[in-house]
N, C-alpha and C positions, 0 to 999 in steps of 0.2 A: 543250274545254279541252285545253291541251297542257302537258307537263311532261317533264323529262329522265328517262330510265330507263337502267339498266345494260345491258350486253351480254346478260345473261340475263333481261332484260325486267322487272326489279324497279324500282319507282318510287323515285327518290332524294329525294323530298319527301314530307312528311306532308300529309294533307288534299288528296291529288291530285284529289279530286272537284271541288274548288273552285279549282283552279289557274287562273291568268290569264296565263300566259306566251304569247308569240307563238311560232309554229313555229321561227322563227329563234333566239329566245332559248333555247328548249328544246334544239334541236339543237346549239347552241354549247357546251353543258355537257358532253355525253358522246358526241355524234355519233349518239345514238338518242333518240327521244321516244315518249311514250305519248300516245294520243288517247282521251279518254273517248267512250263510245258515247252519242250524244244521245238524248233521248226520241223515241219513235216510230220507232226503228231497232233492228235486231238484227244482230249479226255472227255468221255461221256460219264456224267455223274447221275446215277439213278437213286433218288432219295425215296426208297420204297417204304420208309416208315411214315410217310405223309399220307393223308387222305387222298384218294379213296383206297389206296393200296394196303395200308396197315400191315406191312411186312410181306405181302404176296409179290415177291420179285418176279415170278414167272408171268403173272398177269401184267405187270408193269412192262416187262420186256416185250410182250406181245403188243401192247398198246404203242410203245415207242417204235417197234418195227413197222407197225401199220402206218403210223404217222410219217415215217421216213420212206415208206413205199419200198422196203428192202428186207431181205433176209439178213439179219445181223448175226455174226458169229460171236455170240455173247460168251460162250465158255472159253474160247481161245483168246479172248481179249480181256478177261478179268484180271485186274491189277491188284486191287485190295478192297477189303471191307472196312467201312469207316466206323468211327466211334459210335455213331447213332444208328448203325445198321444199314447204311446205304452202301452202294457199290460204285467203284471207279473202274472204267474200262478204257483201254488205250488202243488207238487205231492209227495206222499210217494214213496220211492225206497228201496230195500233191503240194509241193512247196508254194506253188503259185496260187493255190486255192485260197480265196478270201472268205473265210467262214466266220460268221459273227459269234461272239461269246454271249451267252444268255441264260436265263432261268425260266422254268416252266414253259418250255418251248413247244410250239405246234399244238398248243392246247392240252398238253399232258402235264399235270401237276407233278413237280419233283424232277422233271427231265431238264438237266442243266448241261452246259458245255463249258470247257476250259480250253482256250486256244493259245497258240504260240503268240508271243509279244504282249499278251494281255492278261493271261491267267496263270494261276499256280494251284497245286493241290497240297494239302497238308497230310502229314503222317506222324506217327509217334505212339505214345502209350495208348492202348485201346484200339489201335488200328491193326488189322490182320492182313499182311501181305500174302498174296496167293502164289503158290508154287515156287517158293524161295526167291521171289522177286526182291531186288534190293534197290531202293530209290536212292539217288536219281538215276543210277547207272542203267537200270533195266529199260528206261524209256527209249534208249537208242537201239533196243533189240528188235527182233523180227516179229513185229506185231501184225495182225491181219489188216488188210486194206479196208477202209470204210467204203462201202459201195458208192459208185458215182451217183446213183439215184438218191441216196441218203444225203450226199454232199449237196446236190441240187435242191433238195427239200429244205436243208438248213440255210441255204443261200437266198431263198425266196424272200423278197422284202415284205415287211408287214405293212398293212394299210394304215396310214396315219396322216394327219393334217400336214400340208406342205409347210416346210420351214425355209427360212431364208438361207441362201448358200453360205457355207462356212469358208473362211479364208484358209484355214488349215485343214488338210484332209483328215477325216475322222478315223485316225489310227490308234485310238485309245487315249488314256489320260495323258496329261502333260508330262508326267513322269516317264512315259514311254519314249519321248523324243530324246535323241542323242545329239547334243549340241556340238558346235565346232570347238575343238580342243579336247574333246573326250572320245571322238569317233574311233581313232586308231586303237586306243587302249581297250575300249569296250568291245570292238569287233575281234580283237586278238584274244581277249579273255573268253568271249563266247565260243570262238573256234577251239580254244584249248579245252573248254568244258565239254563240247560235243565230242571231241576226240577221246576224252576220258570215258565218255558214255558209250563208245563203240561205234560212232558214226563213221562212214567211209569218207574219203577225201572229197569225192564228187558231191556227196550229200552236204558236207560242211561248206563247200564253195557255193552251192546253190542257196543254202540257208543264209550265209553271210551276204550274198548278193541281194537277197530279198530284204534282209534287215537294213542294209545300206540304203536301199531304195525307199523303204517305208518309214524308217525312223531317223535316219541321219539328216540333219538340217545344217548346211546343205549336204547332199550326198557326196561321197568321195569320188 
């Protein structure tokens, strides 16, 4: 899904998770667009312009690889360079993997993630797509798999004070919930978007099943 964003990457539309604009329509609004992270993908965002990296992307990659306990295929997963000089990397992950979205993860400053159902990435003027990538269509491409050890490291819960149980499963902001009356249309549009992005039918079915379970209230 595509939608216009401001220069500071804030969505200009409500319900961006279900936006149906084409890239051309989204870019025409502000010259910048947001692209949702599709199911089965994760974006790793390395803000190497922050301290202590100061532009040293290789040192930051080494630090993140060490924190994830894995050899990460950085070169094969590079998606784009950001306006500030950071880098976005795209990886495949299992559809059933519940990976949190966060910033400054595992004690590494500038190490952020964007995950399906919760996050998006921005692109536009000043961003440099790598190897003729074309957002959002390339997100359905043949990206490297994020190693299982890295997924496990991201899934480790942080130590924090105990909180009272929530009545609603913590699946993101209220805007992520698909309420009765909008479920069929939203799932249909998501399936069409994934098809345009090159996902196979079995991938689309698995993704829609996950979205139905996690976001639809009640599930279909």
